[in-house]
MARSEFI-671990 format. One line per field, with one value per residue: x, y, z of N, C-alpha, C, CB in turn; residue number from 1. Coordinates in Angstrom, 2 decimals, decimal comma. Glycine has a CB too. Layout:
N
n.c1	X | ...
n.c2	Y | ...
n.c3	Z | ...
ca.c1	X | ...
ca.c2	Y | ...
ca.c3	Z | ...
c.c1	X | ...
c.c2	Y | ...
c.c3	Z | ...
cb.c1	X | ...
cb.c2	Y | ...
cb.c3	Z | ...
num	NUM | ...
END
This chain:
159
n.c1	-116,77 | -117,99 | -119,71 | -121,39 | -121,93 | -123,05 | -125,53 | -126,59 | -126,83 | -129,03 | -130,81 | -131,22 | -132,15 | -134,24 | -135,93 | -136,55 | -137,79 | -140,38 | -141,41 | -141,70 | -143,16 | -145,70 | -146,54 | -146,07 | -148,78 | -150,94 | -150,02 | -150,78 | -153,42 | -154,03 | -153,47 | -149,61 | -147,53 | -146,59 | -148,78 | -151,26 | -150,51 | -150,74 | -153,29 | -154,48 | -157,20 | -158,47 | -161,80 | -162,32 | -163,53 | -164,69 | -163,03 | -160,61 | -160,69 | -160,20 | -162,91 | -163,98 | -163,11 | -159,78 | -156,14 | -153,08 | -152,60 | -154,70 | -153,16 | -151,91 | -150,30 | -150,09 | -146,93 | -144,36 | -143,66 | -146,00 | -147,39 | -145,59 | -144,26 | -144,31 | -145,92 | -147,46 | -147,60 | -147,48 | -147,75 | -148,82 | -151,51 | -151,69 | -154,48 | -155,52 | -155,10 | -153,79 | -152,13 | -151,14 | -149,41 | -148,11 | -145,95 | -144,82 | -143,14 | -141,79 | -140,36 | -139,05 | -137,10 | -135,61 | -134,23 | -132,85 | -131,33 | -129,95 | -128,49 | -127,14 | -125,52 | -124,02 | -122,70 | -120,84 | -119,58 | -118,22 | -116,33 | -115,09 | -113,77 | -112,22 | -110,55 | -108,92 | -106,83 | -103,78 | -100,80 | -97,79 | -98,12 | -96,29 | -97,01 | -98,61 | -102,39 | -103,32 | -102,61 | -100,61 | -96,10 | -94,97 | -92,30 | -90,80 | -88,52 | -89,04 | -89,81 | -90,79 | -89,09 | -86,89 | -83,40 | -83,79 | -83,01 | -80,87 | -77,52 | -76,65 | -75,03 | -71,91 | -71,37 | -73,22 | -74,77 | -76,81 | -77,83 | -75,45 | -74,76 | -76,84 | -76,82 | -73,95 | -75,14 | -76,37 | -74,75 | -72,89 | -74,88 | -75,07 | -73,22
n.c2	-21,16 | -17,74 | -15,97 | -14,15 | -15,29 | -17,40 | -16,69 | -14,86 | -17,12 | -19,01 | -17,15 | -17,05 | -19,18 | -19,42 | -17,50 | -18,80 | -21,12 | -19,99 | -19,03 | -20,54 | -22,46 | -21,02 | -18,97 | -19,83 | -21,42 | -19,10 | -18,79 | -18,14 | -20,29 | -20,70 | -21,57 | -21,38 | -19,67 | -22,10 | -23,80 | -22,67 | -21,88 | -24,40 | -25,02 | -23,04 | -22,75 | -25,29 | -25,94 | -25,01 | -26,12 | -25,14 | -26,37 | -26,80 | -28,09 | -29,95 | -29,48 | -29,53 | -29,17 | -28,61 | -29,30 | -29,12 | -29,72 | -32,18 | -34,08 | -34,69 | -36,71 | -38,32 | -37,80 | -39,97 | -40,06 | -39,36 | -40,42 | -40,03 | -39,19 | -36,72 | -35,31 | -33,32 | -30,74 | -31,14 | -33,06 | -36,59 | -38,40 | -36,09 | -34,67 | -31,61 | -29,36 | -26,48 | -27,32 | -29,46 | -28,50 | -26,24 | -28,35 | -30,04 | -27,93 | -26,58 | -29,38 | -29,57 | -27,37 | -27,81 | -30,30 | -28,95 | -27,48 | -29,22 | -30,73 | -28,55 | -27,59 | -29,97 | -30,58 | -28,45 | -28,73 | -30,63 | -30,02 | -27,46 | -29,26 | -30,49 | -28,60 | -27,87 | -29,50 | -29,91 | -29,38 | -29,69 | -31,19 | -29,81 | -27,06 | -24,54 | -24,45 | -22,45 | -19,54 | -18,87 | -18,16 | -21,42 | -22,63 | -24,28 | -24,99 | -26,09 | -25,12 | -25,83 | -24,79 | -24,22 | -24,28 | -25,28 | -23,14 | -21,76 | -20,75 | -17,27 | -17,54 | -16,68 | -15,30 | -14,12 | -10,63 | -9,24 | -10,96 | -11,24 | -8,44 | -8,00 | -9,78 | -8,40 | -6,26 | -7,12 | -8,04 | -5,80 | -4,25 | -6,27 | -5,95
n.c3	-10,11 | -9,96 | -7,03 | -7,96 | -10,67 | -10,98 | -9,53 | -11,79 | -13,71 | -12,08 | -12,08 | -14,75 | -15,29 | -13,68 | -14,65 | -17,43 | -16,68 | -15,36 | -18,05 | -19,35 | -18,02 | -17,01 | -19,18 | -21,36 | -21,62 | -22,61 | -25,32 | -28,53 | -29,59 | -32,54 | -36,04 | -36,67 | -39,53 | -41,36 | -40,87 | -41,60 | -44,28 | -44,76 | -45,24 | -47,08 | -49,11 | -48,50 | -46,53 | -43,24 | -39,65 | -36,10 | -34,79 | -36,12 | -37,80 | -41,19 | -43,39 | -46,09 | -49,32 | -50,79 | -50,01 | -49,29 | -47,00 | -46,09 | -46,92 | -44,36 | -41,58 | -38,79 | -36,48 | -36,18 | -33,29 | -32,39 | -30,11 | -28,13 | -24,77 | -24,19 | -26,38 | -28,48 | -27,28 | -24,39 | -21,84 | -21,40 | -19,76 | -17,89 | -16,89 | -16,75 | -18,55 | -18,41 | -16,85 | -17,66 | -19,94 | -19,33 | -17,29 | -19,53 | -20,55 | -18,65 | -18,25 | -20,39 | -20,52 | -18,46 | -18,91 | -21,23 | -20,45 | -18,50 | -20,89 | -21,66 | -19,82 | -19,23 | -21,37 | -21,32 | -19,31 | -19,84 | -21,66 | -20,54 | -18,28 | -20,02 | -21,44 | -19,22 | -19,44 | -18,11 | -20,80 | -19,95 | -17,49 | -15,59 | -14,84 | -13,47 | -12,93 | -11,86 | -12,94 | -11,56 | -11,10 | -10,79 | -8,09 | -7,38 | -9,22 | -11,64 | -13,68 | -17,29 | -18,98 | -17,69 | -17,88 | -20,84 | -22,21 | -24,60 | -25,15 | -26,31 | -29,85 | -30,49 | -32,98 | -33,49 | -34,19 | -32,58 | -30,56 | -28,92 | -28,56 | -26,94 | -24,78 | -23,44 | -22,41 | -20,49 | -19,10 | -18,03 | -16,67 | -14,81 | -13,63
ca.c1	-117,89 | -118,17 | -120,92 | -122,67 | -122,25 | -124,02 | -126,80 | -126,77 | -127,55 | -130,07 | -131,95 | -132,06 | -133,25 | -135,83 | -136,92 | -137,17 | -138,96 | -140,97 | -142,20 | -141,98 | -144,19 | -146,84 | -146,44 | -146,30 | -150,56 | -151,04 | -149,58 | -151,74 | -153,87 | -154,10 | -151,87 | -148,84 | -147,34 | -146,66 | -149,95 | -152,08 | -150,19 | -151,12 | -154,94 | -155,11 | -157,78 | -159,72 | -162,63 | -161,99 | -164,25 | -164,14 | -162,03 | -159,50 | -161,02 | -160,54 | -164,32 | -164,24 | -161,74 | -158,50 | -154,83 | -151,73 | -152,96 | -155,42 | -152,33 | -150,72 | -150,45 | -149,45 | -145,68 | -143,90 | -143,54 | -147,62 | -147,90 | -144,73 | -144,83 | -144,74 | -146,27 | -148,60 | -146,83 | -148,12 | -147,28 | -149,41 | -151,52 | -152,08 | -155,79 | -155,37 | -154,34 | -153,34 | -151,25 | -150,40 | -148,25 | -146,69 | -145,30 | -144,20 | -142,66 | -140,64 | -139,49 | -137,98 | -136,29 | -134,93 | -133,47 | -132,09 | -130,07 | -128,63 | -127,48 | -126,27 | -125,04 | -123,17 | -121,98 | -120,10 | -118,90 | -117,74 | -115,80 | -114,57 | -112,90 | -111,31 | -109,97 | -107,85 | -105,86 | -102,02 | -99,75 | -96,66 | -97,86 | -95,50 | -97,10 | -99,76 | -103,28 | -104,02 | -102,16 | -98,77 | -95,25 | -93,64 | -91,45 | -89,62 | -87,77 | -89,58 | -90,45 | -90,09 | -88,22 | -85,85 | -82,34 | -83,69 | -82,71 | -79,48 | -76,85 | -76,22 | -74,48 | -70,79 | -71,59 | -74,76 | -74,24 | -78,15 | -78,01 | -74,17 | -74,78 | -77,61 | -75,80 | -73,13 | -75,27 | -77,00 | -73,56 | -72,76 | -75,90 | -75,30 | -71,47
ca.c2	-20,25 | -17,08 | -15,94 | -13,33 | -16,01 | -18,59 | -15,84 | -14,93 | -18,48 | -19,13 | -16,28 | -17,37 | -20,79 | -18,99 | -16,90 | -19,47 | -22,16 | -18,93 | -18,61 | -22,14 | -23,10 | -20,50 | -18,06 | -20,76 | -21,38 | -17,95 | -18,95 | -18,26 | -21,58 | -20,56 | -22,28 | -20,26 | -19,83 | -22,88 | -24,81 | -21,18 | -21,86 | -26,13 | -25,09 | -22,73 | -24,02 | -25,82 | -25,17 | -25,71 | -25,52 | -24,01 | -26,83 | -26,78 | -29,59 | -30,31 | -30,25 | -29,19 | -28,12 | -29,02 | -28,29 | -30,07 | -30,36 | -33,32 | -35,41 | -34,67 | -37,81 | -38,10 | -38,18 | -41,27 | -39,83 | -38,57 | -41,11 | -39,89 | -38,83 | -34,65 | -35,13 | -32,10 | -29,69 | -31,40 | -34,28 | -37,15 | -38,67 | -35,20 | -34,15 | -30,41 | -28,95 | -25,92 | -27,90 | -30,35 | -27,71 | -25,68 | -29,12 | -29,99 | -26,83 | -26,97 | -30,73 | -29,28 | -26,63 | -28,61 | -31,08 | -28,28 | -26,82 | -30,27 | -31,22 | -27,95 | -27,76 | -31,37 | -30,21 | -27,07 | -28,99 | -31,64 | -28,47 | -27,37 | -30,02 | -31,11 | -27,85 | -27,30 | -30,51 | -29,15 | -30,35 | -30,52 | -31,08 | -28,75 | -25,77 | -24,98 | -23,83 | -21,15 | -18,39 | -18,02 | -19,60 | -22,16 | -21,69 | -25,03 | -24,72 | -27,34 | -24,39 | -26,64 | -23,88 | -23,98 | -25,68 | -25,30 | -21,98 | -21,73 | -19,60 | -17,11 | -17,79 | -15,40 | -14,51 | -13,18 | -9,58 | -8,95 | -11,75 | -10,53 | -7,26 | -8,40 | -10,31 | -8,06 | -5,58 | -7,55 | -8,74 | -4,60 | -4,01 | -7,18 | -5,29
ca.c3	-10,62 | -9,05 | -6,97 | -9,43 | -12,16 | -10,09 | -9,53 | -13,33 | -14,11 | -11,82 | -12,30 | -16,28 | -14,99 | -13,19 | -15,66 | -18,48 | -15,97 | -15,60 | -19,23 | -20,30 | -17,46 | -17,24 | -19,90 | -22,70 | -21,49 | -22,68 | -26,55 | -29,69 | -29,81 | -33,72 | -36,89 | -37,26 | -40,72 | -41,74 | -40,58 | -42,09 | -45,50 | -45,71 | -44,94 | -47,93 | -49,93 | -47,62 | -45,51 | -41,89 | -38,74 | -35,56 | -34,30 | -36,80 | -38,57 | -42,58 | -43,91 | -47,71 | -50,25 | -51,15 | -49,80 | -48,80 | -45,14 | -46,24 | -46,51 | -43,66 | -40,77 | -37,12 | -36,56 | -35,39 | -32,16 | -31,71 | -28,90 | -26,77 | -23,27 | -24,33 | -27,45 | -28,70 | -26,08 | -23,07 | -20,74 | -21,69 | -18,37 | -16,72 | -17,31 | -17,28 | -20,34 | -17,87 | -15,46 | -18,86 | -21,06 | -18,17 | -17,17 | -20,66 | -20,89 | -17,38 | -18,33 | -22,02 | -20,03 | -17,80 | -20,12 | -22,35 | -19,10 | -18,35 | -21,33 | -22,06 | -18,35 | -18,85 | -22,78 | -21,36 | -17,93 | -20,41 | -22,43 | -19,48 | -17,51 | -21,44 | -21,80 | -18,18 | -18,93 | -17,91 | -21,06 | -19,53 | -15,97 | -14,28 | -15,08 | -12,56 | -13,91 | -11,23 | -13,21 | -10,51 | -11,26 | -10,11 | -7,73 | -6,82 | -10,24 | -12,01 | -15,52 | -18,16 | -19,94 | -17,19 | -18,40 | -22,11 | -23,13 | -25,45 | -25,51 | -27,76 | -30,60 | -30,40 | -33,72 | -33,82 | -33,07 | -32,22 | -29,49 | -27,74 | -27,79 | -25,69 | -23,46 | -23,04 | -21,81 | -19,16 | -18,02 | -17,70 | -15,34 | -13,30 | -12,86
c.c1	-117,61 | -119,75 | -122,01 | -122,39 | -123,39 | -125,28 | -127,60 | -127,54 | -128,21 | -131,15 | -132,33 | -132,79 | -134,66 | -137,04 | -137,64 | -137,92 | -140,07 | -142,15 | -142,31 | -143,24 | -145,94 | -146,92 | -146,62 | -147,93 | -150,73 | -150,83 | -150,80 | -152,19 | -154,06 | -153,06 | -151,17 | -148,57 | -147,21 | -147,97 | -150,89 | -151,51 | -151,13 | -152,29 | -155,36 | -155,78 | -158,60 | -160,73 | -162,03 | -162,93 | -163,89 | -162,50 | -160,50 | -159,55 | -160,74 | -162,18 | -164,61 | -163,17 | -160,95 | -157,07 | -154,23 | -151,57 | -153,63 | -154,15 | -151,30 | -151,02 | -149,77 | -147,80 | -145,02 | -143,92 | -144,72 | -147,73 | -146,75 | -145,02 | -145,19 | -144,85 | -147,34 | -148,55 | -147,66 | -147,97 | -148,79 | -149,85 | -152,11 | -153,67 | -156,16 | -155,01 | -153,32 | -151,92 | -149,91 | -148,73 | -147,60 | -145,50 | -144,41 | -142,98 | -141,33 | -139,34 | -138,66 | -137,26 | -135,19 | -133,55 | -132,54 | -131,25 | -129,35 | -128,11 | -126,53 | -125,24 | -123,75 | -122,17 | -120,49 | -118,96 | -117,46 | -116,33 | -114,40 | -113,00 | -111,69 | -109,83 | -108,81 | -107,22 | -104,10 | -101,68 | -98,88 | -96,56 | -97,18 | -95,70 | -98,65 | -100,89 | -103,29 | -103,70 | -100,88 | -97,50 | -95,03 | -92,78 | -90,56 | -88,38 | -88,29 | -90,39 | -90,12 | -89,59 | -86,61 | -85,04 | -82,51 | -83,46 | -80,76 | -78,44 | -76,55 | -75,20 | -73,11 | -70,86 | -72,35 | -74,66 | -75,60 | -78,06 | -76,85 | -73,89 | -75,55 | -77,19 | -74,52 | -73,72 | -76,32 | -75,86 | -72,91 | -73,62 | -75,74 | -73,95 | -71,70
c.c2	-19,43 | -16,88 | -14,98 | -14,27 | -17,12 | -17,69 | -15,73 | -16,67 | -18,61 | -18,02 | -16,74 | -18,27 | -20,20 | -18,58 | -17,59 | -20,64 | -20,76 | -19,05 | -19,56 | -23,01 | -22,26 | -19,51 | -18,90 | -21,16 | -20,59 | -18,14 | -18,88 | -19,98 | -21,66 | -21,13 | -21,04 | -20,37 | -21,12 | -24,19 | -24,09 | -21,86 | -23,32 | -25,87 | -24,34 | -23,12 | -24,94 | -25,13 | -26,00 | -25,20 | -25,52 | -24,93 | -27,05 | -28,09 | -29,50 | -30,36 | -29,89 | -28,56 | -29,08 | -28,71 | -29,30 | -30,36 | -31,87 | -34,31 | -35,62 | -35,97 | -37,36 | -38,77 | -39,79 | -41,42 | -39,05 | -39,90 | -41,19 | -39,10 | -37,46 | -34,73 | -33,72 | -31,03 | -30,28 | -33,00 | -35,32 | -37,71 | -37,73 | -34,48 | -33,00 | -29,85 | -28,16 | -26,37 | -28,84 | -29,69 | -26,81 | -26,77 | -29,72 | -28,53 | -26,92 | -28,48 | -30,54 | -28,23 | -26,66 | -29,61 | -30,78 | -27,80 | -28,24 | -30,68 | -29,75 | -27,54 | -28,91 | -30,44 | -28,92 | -27,75 | -30,08 | -30,91 | -28,29 | -27,70 | -30,95 | -29,79 | -27,18 | -28,39 | -29,68 | -30,36 | -30,51 | -30,98 | -30,52 | -27,56 | -26,00 | -24,34 | -22,54 | -20,04 | -18,28 | -19,18 | -20,25 | -22,03 | -22,77 | -25,36 | -25,64 | -26,58 | -25,44 | -25,80 | -24,01 | -25,11 | -25,99 | -24,31 | -22,20 | -20,43 | -18,71 | -17,46 | -16,81 | -14,74 | -13,92 | -11,92 | -8,96 | -9,42 | -11,47 | -9,65 | -7,53 | -9,01 | -9,95 | -6,61 | -5,82 | -8,10 | -7,33 | -4,48 | -4,91 | -5,93 | -4,46
c.c3	-9,39 | -8,55 | -7,28 | -10,75 | -11,73 | -10,25 | -10,94 | -14,12 | -13,83 | -11,69 | -13,79 | -16,14 | -14,64 | -14,30 | -16,81 | -17,92 | -15,87 | -17,23 | -19,93 | -19,34 | -17,13 | -18,40 | -21,26 | -22,62 | -22,59 | -24,72 | -27,24 | -30,04 | -31,99 | -35,10 | -36,89 | -38,82 | -41,17 | -41,76 | -41,47 | -43,21 | -45,92 | -45,71 | -46,13 | -48,81 | -49,31 | -46,74 | -43,90 | -40,79 | -37,14 | -34,74 | -34,80 | -37,65 | -40,24 | -43,10 | -45,31 | -48,16 | -50,65 | -51,22 | -49,75 | -47,08 | -44,94 | -45,97 | -45,26 | -42,52 | -39,49 | -37,49 | -36,01 | -34,12 | -31,72 | -30,17 | -27,56 | -25,70 | -23,33 | -25,51 | -27,79 | -27,49 | -24,39 | -22,23 | -20,43 | -20,04 | -17,32 | -17,62 | -17,82 | -17,74 | -19,57 | -17,81 | -16,78 | -19,74 | -20,59 | -17,63 | -18,59 | -20,82 | -19,69 | -17,57 | -19,69 | -21,64 | -19,29 | -18,31 | -20,97 | -21,67 | -18,75 | -19,52 | -21,65 | -20,64 | -18,41 | -20,60 | -21,83 | -20,07 | -18,75 | -20,80 | -21,59 | -18,69 | -18,99 | -21,50 | -20,52 | -17,99 | -18,48 | -19,29 | -20,58 | -17,98 | -15,36 | -14,63 | -13,98 | -12,81 | -12,93 | -11,84 | -12,75 | -11,12 | -10,23 | -9,32 | -7,00 | -8,44 | -11,20 | -13,56 | -15,99 | -18,95 | -18,89 | -17,61 | -20,05 | -22,87 | -23,62 | -24,99 | -26,63 | -28,70 | -30,96 | -31,65 | -34,11 | -32,74 | -32,47 | -30,46 | -28,21 | -27,37 | -25,97 | -24,27 | -22,84 | -22,64 | -20,47 | -18,36 | -17,25 | -16,78 | -14,35 | -12,74 | -11,81
cb.c1	-119,57 | -117,49 | -120,98 | -122,10 | -120,67 | -123,53 | -126,38 | -124,94 | -127,35 | -129,89 | -131,57 | -131,33 | -132,68 | -135,69 | -136,31 | -136,19 | -138,39 | -139,65 | -141,76 | -140,08 | -143,42 | -147,22 | -145,21 | -145,19 | -151,39 | -149,84 | -148,77 | -150,90 | -155,65 | -154,18 | -151,97 | -147,49 | -146,44 | -145,70 | -150,50 | -151,69 | -148,46 | -150,84 | -155,57 | -154,75 | -156,76 | -159,26 | -164,63 | -160,44 | -165,41 | -165,55 | -162,48 | -158,31 | -162,85 | -159,91 | -165,70 | -165,47 | -160,63 | -158,64 | -154,56 | -150,19 | -154,37 | -156,25 | -151,49 | -150,42 | -149,87 | -150,59 | -145,14 | -142,73 | -142,39 | -149,72 | -148,33 | -143,53 | -143,76 | -143,49 | -146,74 | -150,27 | -147,39 | -149,68 | -146,63 | -148,87 | -150,29 | -150,50 | -156,46 | -155,33 | -155,48 | -154,02 | -152,68 | -151,81 | -148,74 | -147,44 | -146,09 | -145,46 | -143,84 | -141,85 | -140,52 | -138,82 | -136,77 | -135,90 | -134,15 | -132,70 | -131,00 | -128,92 | -127,89 | -126,93 | -126,46 | -124,44 | -123,64 | -121,32 | -120,29 | -118,70 | -117,11 | -115,38 | -114,14 | -112,71 | -110,97 | -108,30 | -105,74 | -100,74 | -99,33 | -95,43 | -97,63 | -93,82 | -97,11 | -99,53 | -104,87 | -103,71 | -102,92 | -98,83 | -93,97 | -92,95 | -92,08 | -90,44 | -86,36 | -90,75 | -89,65 | -90,76 | -89,09 | -85,95 | -82,90 | -84,50 | -83,15 | -79,90 | -76,08 | -76,13 | -75,39 | -69,14 | -71,38 | -76,51 | -73,16 | -79,35 | -77,98 | -73,15 | -75,75 | -78,40 | -75,45 | -72,08 | -75,39 | -78,21 | -72,04 | -72,84 | -77,40 | -74,76 | -70,39
cb.c2	-20,91 | -16,02 | -16,19 | -11,13 | -16,88 | -19,02 | -14,38 | -14,64 | -19,44 | -19,71 | -14,59 | -17,79 | -22,01 | -17,60 | -15,95 | -19,87 | -23,12 | -17,87 | -17,62 | -23,43 | -23,54 | -19,99 | -17,24 | -22,35 | -20,62 | -17,07 | -20,14 | -17,51 | -21,72 | -19,40 | -23,01 | -20,18 | -19,17 | -22,91 | -25,02 | -19,28 | -21,82 | -27,90 | -24,31 | -22,35 | -24,85 | -26,62 | -25,43 | -25,42 | -26,04 | -23,13 | -27,70 | -26,63 | -30,05 | -31,71 | -29,82 | -28,25 | -26,90 | -29,17 | -27,21 | -29,14 | -29,23 | -33,44 | -35,69 | -33,05 | -39,12 | -39,35 | -37,11 | -41,58 | -39,31 | -38,81 | -42,66 | -39,48 | -39,04 | -33,16 | -36,39 | -32,80 | -27,42 | -31,10 | -33,36 | -37,82 | -38,87 | -33,80 | -34,18 | -29,96 | -27,73 | -25,79 | -29,49 | -30,43 | -27,02 | -25,13 | -29,84 | -30,02 | -25,55 | -27,46 | -32,24 | -28,76 | -26,15 | -29,26 | -31,40 | -27,31 | -25,99 | -31,57 | -32,24 | -26,87 | -28,35 | -33,77 | -29,08 | -25,33 | -30,04 | -32,24 | -26,80 | -27,88 | -31,24 | -30,99 | -27,11 | -26,64 | -31,80 | -29,51 | -30,39 | -29,74 | -31,82 | -28,81 | -25,18 | -24,82 | -24,69 | -20,89 | -17,47 | -18,35 | -19,53 | -22,38 | -20,40 | -26,81 | -24,80 | -28,15 | -22,87 | -27,62 | -21,86 | -23,72 | -27,37 | -25,71 | -20,24 | -21,51 | -19,80 | -16,21 | -17,97 | -15,85 | -14,67 | -14,28 | -8,24 | -9,91 | -13,20 | -10,52 | -6,12 | -9,23 | -11,43 | -8,33 | -4,78 | -8,68 | -9,76 | -3,75 | -4,09 | -9,65 | -4,19
cb.c3	-10,90 | -9,39 | -6,10 | -10,12 | -12,96 | -8,11 | -9,07 | -13,94 | -14,02 | -11,00 | -12,12 | -17,53 | -13,30 | -12,23 | -16,24 | -19,50 | -14,00 | -15,62 | -19,98 | -20,32 | -16,15 | -16,11 | -19,63 | -22,68 | -20,01 | -21,49 | -26,78 | -31,10 | -28,63 | -33,58 | -38,81 | -36,52 | -41,03 | -41,40 | -38,88 | -41,59 | -45,70 | -45,02 | -43,39 | -48,21 | -50,45 | -46,77 | -45,94 | -41,43 | -38,96 | -34,33 | -34,04 | -35,90 | -38,33 | -42,74 | -43,01 | -48,07 | -49,33 | -51,89 | -48,59 | -49,31 | -44,25 | -47,72 | -47,66 | -42,97 | -41,39 | -35,50 | -35,87 | -35,58 | -31,96 | -33,46 | -29,41 | -27,00 | -22,01 | -23,92 | -27,70 | -28,74 | -26,55 | -23,40 | -18,92 | -22,79 | -18,06 | -16,23 | -16,50 | -17,13 | -21,87 | -17,01 | -13,93 | -20,22 | -22,27 | -16,52 | -16,50 | -21,70 | -20,85 | -15,83 | -18,39 | -23,68 | -19,66 | -17,40 | -20,92 | -23,23 | -17,20 | -17,63 | -22,56 | -22,91 | -17,28 | -18,97 | -24,30 | -20,87 | -16,48 | -21,56 | -22,11 | -19,13 | -16,34 | -23,45 | -22,42 | -16,81 | -20,40 | -15,65 | -21,87 | -19,88 | -15,49 | -14,03 | -17,00 | -11,18 | -14,33 | -9,85 | -12,79 | -7,70 | -11,77 | -10,62 | -6,91 | -5,94 | -9,98 | -10,55 | -16,56 | -18,81 | -20,12 | -15,89 | -17,49 | -22,48 | -22,04 | -27,21 | -25,25 | -27,88 | -31,35 | -30,15 | -34,21 | -33,40 | -33,78 | -33,31 | -30,06 | -27,81 | -28,86 | -26,11 | -23,65 | -23,83 | -22,64 | -19,32 | -19,06 | -18,63 | -15,63 | -13,29 | -13,93
num	1 | 2 | 3 | 4 | 5 | 6 | 7 | 8 | 9 | 10 | 11 | 12 | 13 | 14 | 15 | 16 | 17 | 18 | 19 | 20 | 21 | 22 | 23 | 24 | 25 | 26 | 27 | 28 | 29 | 30 | 31 | 32 | 33 | 34 | 35 | 36 | 37 | 38 | 39 | 40 | 41 | 42 | 43 | 44 | 45 | 46 | 47 | 48 | 49 | 50 | 51 | 52 | 53 | 54 | 55 | 56 | 57 | 58 | 59 | 60 | 61 | 62 | 63 | 64 | 65 | 66 | 67 | 68 | 69 | 70 | 71 | 72 | 73 | 74 | 75 | 76 | 77 | 78 | 79 | 80 | 81 | 82 | 83 | 84 | 85 | 86 | 87 | 88 | 89 | 90 | 91 | 92 | 93 | 94 | 95 | 96 | 97 | 98 | 99 | 100 | 101 | 102 | 103 | 104 | 105 | 106 | 107 | 108 | 109 | 110 | 111 | 112 | 113 | 114 | 115 | 116 | 117 | 118 | 119 | 120 | 121 | 122 | 123 | 124 | 125 | 126 | 127 | 128 | 129 | 130 | 131 | 132 | 133 | 134 | 135 | 136 | 137 | 138 | 139 | 140 | 141 | 142 | 143 | 144 | 145 | 146 | 147 | 148 | 149 | 150 | 151 | 152 | 153 | 154 | 155 | 156 | 157 | 158 | 159
END
């Protein structure tokens, strides 16, 4: 990969890490559209706990992975919420980048496999006579006027 491509990739990764690690802490803590619509009909307190009414959110349960290390946009065991959220975002970006880079690496390696084994992959023509088409060309049929004219023109040009 060219140096310019590496710089672009590193710059993009740096911006993503900065956004995930720092800016994500300033995201709104208010419910998004889905959460907000599920709370319609209920009364909630300042901590967004349902204290009355009837709404679909009352049937909500914890997810099976609610006890996972990266649940609720944080890292379990880190007491500082700013650091916990930032670290969770950074880990998410790094894991996503690693999976994406690994996938592209596998596709690239799979796509550069030579089919015949004799054609170089750097775009140059072989100079040792190992071109897969050497010796495979057929001579034009004598009765084919288009081909026989081409052969005559080449013979005249060579004389």
